[in-house]
N, C-alpha and C positions, 0 to 999 in steps of 0.2 A: 679501342683496339681489342678485338677477343683475344683470349686468352690462349695459348697453344696450348692442344692436345697432347697427353704424352704419347710416347709410340706405343705405350701397352695397350692406351685406350685404343688409339687407332688399327692396331693389330685385331684387338678383341672384336671390332665393328667390322672389321674385313672376316674374320671367321664368321660371326653371325649372319652377314652377305651371302655366305657359302654355303652356312646351314640351315638355312630359310626353314619354318617351317611349314606345312601344309595350309592353314589359314594365310601367313603371312605370303607364301608365293601367288593362293589367289588373287589378294588382296593388291599387290605387288601389280598385278597384270593388268588391273584395273586404274593403274595411279602412273607406271613409267608412262614415258613418253610424254607429259602432259594430256594423259588421255581423257582426266577428270574435268571437262571443260576449261582447257587449256592450264588449267593449276600445276606448277612444278612442285612435285615432290621428290625426295630422298630418301634412302631405305636405311637403316641402322648408323645414324649419324651421332656421334659423340657430339654432346651438349652436356658442359659440364664436367661431372664426374660421372654423367649416365649416359646410355646410348639409348637413343630414341629409336622406335621402331621404324616409324615414317613422321616426315617433317616437310611442311611447307614451309618454306622461309618467310614468303609472301605474307601469308597471316598469323606466321608464327604459331602455328596449330600443329601438335604433337601428336600422333595417332596411334596409340598401345593396343595391341592385341595381348589378350587374356586370356589363357588357356588355365588347365588344372594347378600347375604351381603356385598362383596368383590366390589360390581357393584358398590355403593355407594362412593360419594368423598372423607368424612371423613376416610373410612376404606383402598380405596386406598393410602392415605396419610401414615395412620399407616402400612400398607404394605411395603408401599417402606422404611420406616425408621426403619421396623422389617428387611428387606433384606439387608440393607445397614449396618447394625450391625452383620448380620450373617454374611457378606461376610467379613467383617473389622477381625470378628475374624476364617477365614479359610473357610465356606461353601460356596459348591457351592447350589443355589436357583433354582428348576424345577416347575414351578407352572401351572397345569392343569386343566381346568375347567372342572366340575363337570358333567356337557351335555357330554364331549369326555369321560370322564370313562365311563359313563355308556350306550352312545351309537356308542362308536368307536370301539369297536371290541379290534385289540391288540395296535391300533397307541397309547396309553398310554405307555404299555409297552417298544414298540420300541423307544420312545420318549428316555426312562428312559435309555434306552440299551446303545442310542446314546451319551447321557450327559456322560454317566459312562466313554464311549469309548473316549470321548474327554478329560474327567478329567484323564484318564489314559495315554493317549498321550500326555500330557504337564508335566506331571510327570518324564518321559523320563528314563535313563537304572536306575536299582535298583539293592542294593550290596544283595539281598535274592536271591541265587542261586537255588530257588525249581519257581521263576516267570520269566517271557521271558521278555528278556530286562535287563536279570543281565549283572553284571560286573565282577563276579567273575567267572575262570576258570572251566568247567564239568572234571570229574575224569577222568584223560588220557592228559584233554588238558593243552598246554605247555609244556610240559616235553619233554626233548629229550634223547634219549637212550645214554649210555656212554657205549664204549665198552675197 
């Protein structure tokens, strides 16, 4: 069972949702409402002691947008520690530069697609018969007729 998120962390995430950067707004327009290949993303989601910019729960992918504050050494060390904690807890992290999101056209979306594809390929076969690569036979498969 996931740990409860503190009220202060939830309030902080809500404030971040209200005060998105231009790059976050642009990317969110492309992700919200499952617009990217039917994938559901949430924005400014508390994860442990951190708040992820964008999270696709299905693939445990966190997309982080990095602007000028992430260029200083102290912030880079913080980001490294944060990313390590998130990876240790089963998340994949994709960092995109704000400038790429603002001026890169579809490049950020293509990078997200590439990472999702890589994650999905690592999982291997599924026992979910509705997914590709399932292990269970479809209707009529594996049956022999008896005379």
